N, C-alpha and C positions, 0 to 999 in steps of 0.2 A: 485678226483682220491685217496686213501686211502691203503693203505700199511694190507696185509690179515691178518695179524698176530692183527695187532690195532681191525680193525673189530670181529674179533674171537672172544679176550681177553674182548669189549666189550660188544657183545652179548651177551655170558657167563655170565658176573658180572648181565647182567643186567635181563637176564630169569633167574639169579639164575639156574644157568648148577649144580654146586654143594653140592648145597641144594638139590638135586632130584633124587629117589634109582628109573630108568630107567629101561626095559630090551632093550636099545639098548643103543649106544654112541652116545652125545651129542654131535654137536660140528663140529670140522673141519672133517668131515669122508675121502675125498676125496682132497690130496692135488694141489691146480692148481698154476698157475702165483701170483705171489707173490704181485704185483701190481693192486686192484681192479679198473672200472671205474665203470662198471656198474653191476648192481646184477638182475638179476632176481628169482622171486619169483611162488614156486609152491606149489601144494599141497605134491604132490607123486614126486618121484624121477624116471615118467615113460620113459622108449627108444622116444617115443613120447615129452617128456616133452621138454629130454636136449635136443632133434632133435631142438625142436621148440628154446632152447631157444638160443644155441648153433646160429641161423637162428637169431635173434633177436639183438648177439653183446653179452653176458651175458659173462664175464670175471669172475663171480660168480653165481654158482645158493642156494637159500636158502632152502628148505623142510620142511612138516610136517615129512614127510612119507618118510624117507632112509633106510638106507641097515643097514647090517650085523646085525639081529635080534638075540635075545639069542635063540641060539635051533637048529638056522640056518644053516643048510652046509656051511663052511667055505670055499671050492672047490669054484675056481671061475671059473664057464661053462659055456655055454647058453646063457639066457637070461641075467643072475646074470655076464660073462665075459664081453659083448656085452656093455650094460648098462657101468660100470666101464672102457672099452679101449673107448666107447665117449666122457669120461669122461678126460681120459690121451692125447687119442689122442689133444684134441683140450686145453688142458692144462687150464679147468676150474673145479676149487676148485667147491665141493660139502660141503654143511651148511648144516646141519636138527637135528632138533628139537624138538624132540618129546610130553613128558609129561611138556615140562618148559612149552612149547607154549599153552596144552592147560590148565594150571592151574595160567598163572600169569592176574590178578588182572587186569587188563584194556588191554595188546596187546595181552593178550587169548584170542582162541577158543570161551574158555562160555560168556569173559566179551563181548566181539565182537556181537557174539550172541547174546544174550542180548540187546547188543547196537541196535540191529538193529530190534529186537522186541519188544522193548518200552519195558521191563522188566528191571524193577527198582530191583537191586540188594540187596537183606538184609546182607547174611548170605555162608559160603566158608566154607564147611565140608569137614572133609576125607571120604573116600572109597575107599574101596581096599588096604588100606593103604598107600595111597598117600596125603596125607592136600593138602585140597581147592582143589579138584575136583569137587567134586557136589557141582553146585551154584541154590543160587535160592531166592527168590523174589517175587514179587506184577507186576502186571497191574494198568496201573492208575483208572479204573475199569472195574466193570466185564466185560466181555465178553460170547456169547455163546459160549457151546465149539465146532460147524459149524465153525463162522465165527473165529474162534481163529486159526480154522486150513486150513482159507484159508487166513486170514493176514501168516501167516505162508508161506503156498505154494506160493503167489504172492510176500512176501520179497526173497523168498530162488533162485525163476524161478523153480521149480519145484512140486510134484504133492506131498503133503504130505502125509504118511496111520496115521490113528488115529481109536483106537478100546479103549475100555469099554463106559462108560453110559456120553452118547455124549447127553442126553436131560441137561444135568449139566452145571448148571457156572463155568466160570475161569476166576480168578483172584492169587491166589497163583500157580506159576508157578516155577519149575528146570528144569535146562537143563545141561545135562557135555556129548559133542557131541562128537561124533565117535561111538563105537559100544559099546556104555555103558547102553544098554536094561536091563540087572541085575541090573538095581538101580533102580527098577517101585515100589518092596517093600521096600526101602527106600523111595522114595516119597510120600510114601504111611502112613508110619508112621511119617513122620511129616508133615500130616495134611491136603496136598497138595490138588488140583484140577487135574494139571495137569504138564507132565514128559519131555521135547522136548531129544532125539538122535539123532541118527543116523539108526540104526537097527532096528528091530524087526525077533524076536525066538516066535516059534509057543509057548512056555509057552510063551512068553511076554503077548498075548490074556486074558490068562485064570486069569495073575494075575494080570492085571488093572482090568480084569469085578469083579473079587473076592474080591480085596483091593475097588472097585466104585472110579479109578482112570481112568483119558482120557490120554492115553499114547501115544505119537507119533511120529514116526519115520521118520524124514525128513532129509535124506539120511545120512551118512557118513561120502564124500564126500561134497557133499554142506553143511555141516554144519563145514565144516573144513575149509570150501576158503578162513576167514576170520582174520583167527593168523598171517599166513604169508605178507598178504597185509599189518596186521596193524605195522610190525616187519619192513617190508619194507618199508613205511614211514617215519618212524619215523628213522630207519635211516638216509633219506635222511634229514631232518633235524639238523641231526647230525652231517654226512659226505658230504663231495665234491666229491656226486655219483649220480646216475643216478639208476634211479626201476622202475620197469615192471612188473605188475603181471599177470603170461600165464596159463592162465583155459585148461585143458584137459579133455574131460566132461565125468564125467563117473556117471552113474545111479544108480550104487548101496549108 
């Protein structure tokens, strides 16, 4: 068992929360019980995730997509009220980390995705005003685009969508999880062979084709399952704490 505030302070320090400008609050978003014996992690604090975590005995939940995004209504009603009420009724704390869990060089979404896909990271670059958000590196040996997409699909357990020159060989790879399809041109400027993110927009196809780059949309949810798991496992090694990851399937 660990004190909630001690746990939050430690995570904030490890993920360098104060050093990241984000468009949501990172850290403790909803305060629950002071002592935490079990932490449940997940991608998004959806209603189904919260109910599943509470059923699993969570004292606190830690997610990548929490609440209180810049520009959203502050009014508590409807879906937002139900989610907050679920946490308060069960006295469960909500911890959420957005960009800090994307950019962390070891525990973050991009770092964990690279490890899963056997991409050796050589550089982390600033994009969109966020330092270290764009990762790129190399495969140990060149792969055909078709084989590489199949490897990604098998690793993530879902079919990845690829556009661009599929006849080309892939070795230099860029990664930016979630909704980072707008960085296709950045990947092309760097001379990469392929760029992996989660989502795809109409213009992304044209940008990939015209820049001679293979763009792979592997799923917003699917590319962001791994950071919270790594953080949870790290915390188990630091504190007297139980950890469980609950994956609420999302095809997007």
